[in-house]
C-alpha distance (Angstrom), angle and dihedral (degrees) to the residues before:
residue distance angle dihedral
M1 . . .
T2 3.75 . .
P3 3.83 114.0 .
S4 3.80 111.3 -116.8
I5 3.78 118.4 -114.2
K6 3.79 114.9 -120.0
T7 3.74 139.0 167.4
I8 3.84 113.6 -85.6
G9 3.76 97.1 -157.2
I10 3.81 101.9 -126.1
V11 3.78 101.9 117.4
T12 3.74 118.5 92.2
F13 3.79 130.9 -171.5
A14 3.85 144.8 173.8
D15 3.82 98.9 68.1
C16 3.74 111.3 -154.1
G17 3.81 142.7 172.9
E18 3.77 130.5 26.2
K19 3.82 91.3 -59.1
E20 3.80 91.0 48.4
Q21 3.82 92.0 -130.6
S22 3.80 115.7 179.6
L23 3.69 112.6 -106.8
F24 3.83 98.0 -164.3
R25 3.79 140.0 33.9
V26 3.82 132.9 -163.9
N27 3.79 108.9 -107.1
P28 3.80 118.5 -115.3
D29 3.86 124.8 -116.8
I30 3.73 100.0 29.6
P31 3.86 110.7 141.8
A32 3.79 109.9 -107.3
R33 3.78 93.8 -127.3
E34 3.75 93.2 55.7
A35 3.84 93.3 42.9
L36 3.78 91.8 48.9
E37 3.85 91.7 49.0
H38 3.77 87.9 54.5
A39 3.84 92.1 46.9
S40 3.83 88.2 51.1
N41 3.83 89.6 53.7
L42 3.81 91.3 50.0
F43 3.84 90.7 49.7
Y44 3.82 91.4 47.5
Y45 3.83 93.6 54.5
A46 3.79 91.3 42.5
K47 3.80 88.6 54.3
K48 3.81 91.3 50.6
L49 3.83 91.2 49.6
M50 3.79 91.4 48.8
L51 3.78 91.7 52.0
D52 3.81 88.7 51.0
A53 3.79 89.3 48.2
A54 3.80 91.6 52.3
M55 3.76 96.1 44.7
E56 3.76 107.9 36.8
P57 3.80 123.6 77.5
Q58 3.76 93.9 -123.6
G59 3.79 96.4 27.2
E60 3.74 95.0 132.4
R61 3.84 87.8 92.7
Y62 3.79 86.3 73.5
A63 3.73 95.8 57.2
W64 3.75 98.7 82.7
P65 3.85 98.4 46.7
A66 3.84 87.6 48.6
F67 3.75 90.9 50.2
Y68 3.87 92.4 50.8
L69 3.83 91.9 48.0
C70 3.75 90.5 51.4
E71 3.78 92.1 48.0
M72 3.79 91.0 52.5
G73 3.81 92.7 46.4
K74 3.80 92.0 48.4
A75 3.83 90.9 51.1
V76 3.82 91.5 55.6
V77 3.85 93.3 48.1
D78 3.81 91.8 46.1
D79 3.78 91.2 49.2
I80 3.78 92.9 51.3
S81 3.88 89.8 44.7
N82 3.84 88.4 55.2
S83 3.73 91.0 49.7
I84 3.76 91.4 53.1
S85 3.78 97.6 41.7
P86 3.86 109.9 14.1
D87 3.85 93.2 173.0
R88 3.76 92.5 71.9
C-alpha cells in the first residue's frame, strides 16, 4: 500500500511586524489532494482579482487581496512539495 501524501505543516506565511514573524502556518496531516484543490481555488480567485486590477480604472484595490491569496496557495504547494521531497 502506498503511503498517502499529506501536508507536514512546516511552511509559514504572512510575515508581519518589525521582526517579520510568520502569522500563519499550513496545518499538518491534510491529504494532498484536498490541500491542492484548495490551493487551486485560491489561485483561481487571485487570478480573477488580478484581471480586475489590470482592467478597471481603480483596480489597485484588488492587488492586496490577490497577493494574500497567492501567498496562501504557495504555502500549501510548498508544504506538499516538502512532504514529497524533504531534502530540497
